[in-house]
C-alpha positions in Angstrom: 9.1 48.5 -104.5 6.7 46.9 -101.9 9.7 45.8 -99.9 11.1 49.3 -99.8 7.8 50.8 -98.7 7.4 48.1 -96.1 10.9 48.8 -94.8 10.2 52.5 -94.5 7.0 51.8 -92.6 8.8 49.5 -90.1 11.5 52.2 -89.5 8.8 54.9 -88.9 6.9 52.7 -86.5 10.2 51.9 -84.6 11.0 55.6 -84.3 7.5 56.4 -83.1 7.7 53.6 -80.4 11.1 54.8 -79.3 10.0 58.4 -79.0 6.9 57.4 -77.0 8.7 55.0 -74.6 11.6 57.3 -73.7 10.1 60.5 -72.4 12.4 63.3 -71.4 13.8 62.8 -67.9 13.2 65.8 -65.7 15.8 66.9 -63.1 15.2 67.4 -59.4 12.9 70.3 -58.8 11.6 70.2 -62.4 9.0 67.5 -61.8 6.3 70.1 -61.3 4.6 67.8 -58.8 4.4 68.6 -55.2 2.5 67.8 -52.0 0.2 69.9 -49.9 -0.2 68.4 -46.4 -3.1 69.6 -44.2 -5.8 68.4 -41.8 -9.1 67.1 -43.1 -12.5 67.9 -41.5 -11.9 65.4 -38.7 -8.4 66.8 -37.9 -6.6 63.9 -39.5 -3.4 64.9 -41.5 -3.1 63.8 -45.1 -1.4 64.9 -48.3 -2.7 65.9 -51.7 -0.6 65.6 -54.9 -0.6 68.8 -56.9 0.9 69.6 -60.3 2.3 72.8 -61.7 -0.6 73.1 -64.2 -3.1 72.7 -61.4 -1.5 75.4 -59.4 -1.3 77.7 -62.5 -5.0 77.3 -63.0 -5.4 80.0 -60.3 -4.0 82.4 -62.7 -0.4 83.1 -63.8 1.3 86.5 -63.5 4.6 87.3 -65.2 6.6 89.5 -62.9 10.0 90.7 -61.9 11.4 91.0 -58.4 13.8 93.7 -57.2 14.0 91.8 -53.9 15.2 88.6 -55.7 17.6 90.4 -57.9 19.1 92.3 -54.9 19.5 89.1 -52.9 20.9 87.0 -55.8 23.1 89.8 -57.3 21.3 89.4 -60.6 19.2 91.8 -62.8 16.1 91.6 -65.0 15.0 88.2 -63.7 11.5 87.1 -64.7 9.1 84.7 -63.1 5.8 83.0 -63.9 4.0 83.2 -60.5 0.7 82.4 -58.7 -0.5 84.4 -55.7 0.2 82.3 -52.6 -3.0 83.7 -51.1 -5.1 82.2 -53.9 -3.9 78.8 -53.0 -4.5 79.3 -49.3 -8.2 80.1 -50.0 -8.7 76.5 -51.0 -8.0 75.1 -47.5 -10.1 75.3 -44.4 -7.7 75.1 -41.5 -9.2 73.3 -38.5 -6.4 73.1 -36.0 -5.2 76.7 -35.6 -2.6 76.4 -38.3 -1.0 79.8 -39.0 2.1 79.0 -41.0 3.3 76.9 -44.0 6.3 74.6 -43.7 8.2 74.5 -47.0 10.0 71.2 -47.4 12.5 71.1 -50.3 14.1 68.6 -52.6 17.6 69.4 -51.3 16.8 69.0 -47.5 16.3 72.7 -47.1 13.2 73.6 -44.9 11.6 77.0 -45.0 8.7 78.3 -43.1 6.4 81.3 -43.6 3.5 82.6 -41.5 0.1 83.1 -43.2 0.3 86.7 -42.0 3.5 87.3 -44.0 2.2 85.5 -47.0 -0.8 87.9 -47.1 0.9 91.0 -45.9 3.6 90.9 -48.6 1.5 89.2 -51.3 4.0 86.5 -51.7 4.1 84.5 -54.9 4.9 80.9 -55.8 7.0 80.9 -59.0 6.4 78.0 -61.3 9.0 79.1 -63.9 12.3 81.1 -63.5 14.0 83.0 -66.2 17.5 84.4 -65.3 19.9 86.4 -67.4 22.9 84.9 -65.6 24.2 81.7 -64.0 21.6 79.6 -62.2 22.7 77.3 -59.4 21.4 73.8 -59.1 19.2 74.5 -56.1 17.3 77.4 -57.8 14.2 75.6 -59.1 10.5 75.9 -58.8 8.5 76.1 -56.6 10.2 79.3 -55.5 9.0 82.0 -53.0 9.0 85.5 -54.7 8.5 88.9 -53.1 6.8 91.1 -55.7 7.9 94.7 -56.4 6.4 97.3 -54.1 6.3 95.0 -51.1 8.7 95.8 -48.3 9.4 92.4 -46.8 12.3 92.2 -44.4 15.6 91.4 -46.2 16.1 87.8 -44.9 16.9 84.4 -46.3 13.4 83.1 -45.4 11.9 84.9 -48.3 14.0 83.0 -50.9 13.0 79.4 -50.4 13.3 77.4 -53.6 13.1 73.8 -54.8 9.9 73.3 -52.8 8.4 69.7 -52.9 5.8 70.0 -50.1 3.7 72.7 -48.4 2.6 71.6 -44.9 0.3 73.7 -42.7 1.6 74.0 -39.1 1.2 76.1 -36.0 4.1 78.6 -35.6 4.3 78.4 -31.8 4.5 74.6 -31.9 7.2 74.7 -34.5 9.5 77.1 -32.6 8.6 76.1 -29.1 11.7 73.8 -28.5 14.0 76.6 -29.6 12.3 79.4 -27.7 12.6 77.3 -24.5 16.4 77.0 -25.0 16.7 80.8 -25.6 14.9 81.5 -22.3 15.0 85.1 -21.1 18.5 85.9 -22.2 18.3 89.0 -24.4 21.4 88.0 -26.4 20.2 84.4 -26.9 16.7 85.6 -27.9 18.2 88.0 -30.4 20.4 85.3 -31.7 17.5 82.9 -32.1 15.6 85.5 -34.1 18.5 85.9 -36.5 19.1 82.1 -36.6 15.5 81.2 -37.4 15.1 83.8 -40.1 18.4 83.0 -41.9 20.1 79.8 -40.7 17.7 77.2 -39.4 16.6 76.3 -43.0 19.9 74.5 -43.6 21.2 73.9 -40.0 18.5 72.0 -38.0 18.2 72.1 -34.2 15.8 70.0 -32.1 14.2 68.5 -35.2 13.4 71.9 -36.6 14.8 73.2 -39.9 16.7 71.6 -42.8 19.7 69.3 -43.1 21.3 70.8 -46.2 24.1 72.2 -44.1 26.3 70.7 -41.4 25.1 70.2 -37.8 26.6 73.1 -36.1 26.7 71.6 -32.6 28.7 68.7 -34.0 31.0 70.8 -36.0 31.9 73.4 -33.3 32.3 73.6 -29.6 30.8 76.9 -28.8 32.2 77.0 -25.3 35.6 77.1 -26.9 37.0 80.5 -28.0 39.0 79.1 -30.9 36.0 77.1 -32.2 33.9 80.2 -32.1 36.5 82.1 -34.1 36.7 79.2 -36.5 32.9 79.3 -37.0 33.1 83.0 -37.8 35.9 82.4 -40.4 34.0 79.4 -41.9 30.9 81.5 -42.2 32.7 84.3 -44.1 34.4 81.7 -46.3 31.2 79.9 -47.2 28.5 82.5 -47.3 30.0 85.5 -49.1 28.4 86.9 -52.3 30.9 85.3 -54.7 30.4 81.7 -53.4 29.7 79.2 -56.2 26.2 78.3 -54.9 25.1 82.0 -54.9 24.0 81.7 -51.3 25.1 85.0 -49.9 23.9 84.8 -46.3 26.5 87.4 -45.2 24.3 90.1 -46.7 21.6 89.1 -44.2 23.7 88.4 -41.1 26.2 91.0 -40.0 29.2 90.1 -37.8 27.3 91.6 -34.8 24.2 89.4 -35.6 26.5 86.4 -36.0 27.9 87.0 -32.5 24.3 86.9 -31.2 23.7 83.6 -33.1 26.8 82.2 -31.4 25.4 83.4 -28.0 22.3 81.4 -28.7 24.2 78.3 -29.9 26.4 78.4 -26.8 23.4 78.4 -24.6 21.8 75.7 -26.7 25.0 73.6 -26.3 24.9 73.9 -22.5 21.3 72.9 -22.4 22.0 69.8 -24.4 25.0 68.8 -22.3 23.0 69.5 -19.1 
């Protein structure tokens, strides 16, 4: 009898050790750990490690977002969110920072001005509940436009999978691209469309993300056939039924895409020159 009891105890201890030593492995974007990079009182840049629970200590609000559902072609989505402005209040910005760079796990890079964060009462979602298919990239932290806020309908208000928030100066960030656009009305219009919808995946001059192809390597924008090919590739990759649910076509009309090509053509000439 003692041997049976002893055997059972050994089994229970083994099971307990096994369950403690093999915690559930979280996927990319589910770590609920992220960085906030900013300047200290001396102006020196450094990073703080934050967790989801620490962020949620500012107060969690369960909300829906018509903006999100419209952009993602979903319905009745729900989010656990924290007011972005509450987080901003924790930091004293010493170097004229007026924007937050959003570096993501999948090499996407978003950016939002502090003005827009406050104007549209933007939220950081720490939990996402969808009633339909959820693509791999759609993980917290996620930018959410709450109901009742009329933010421009653009890709930049849908940044997901955020791993780092970094305070920057907006003019410094965009300066290399503004210089390329120059005074050309078409190129400047193209830059505005590009930086609000495309730069996050297709970097230029060290700005933006690397989730998508490098456009200047993939296309020769001085060549008419390559420009047409780019238009075709855009429509084939960024329509509403694409598998990644990244419908950029809803933000960028064909006319706007033509202005983007004008900007990239000018950019290409500057690089070659």
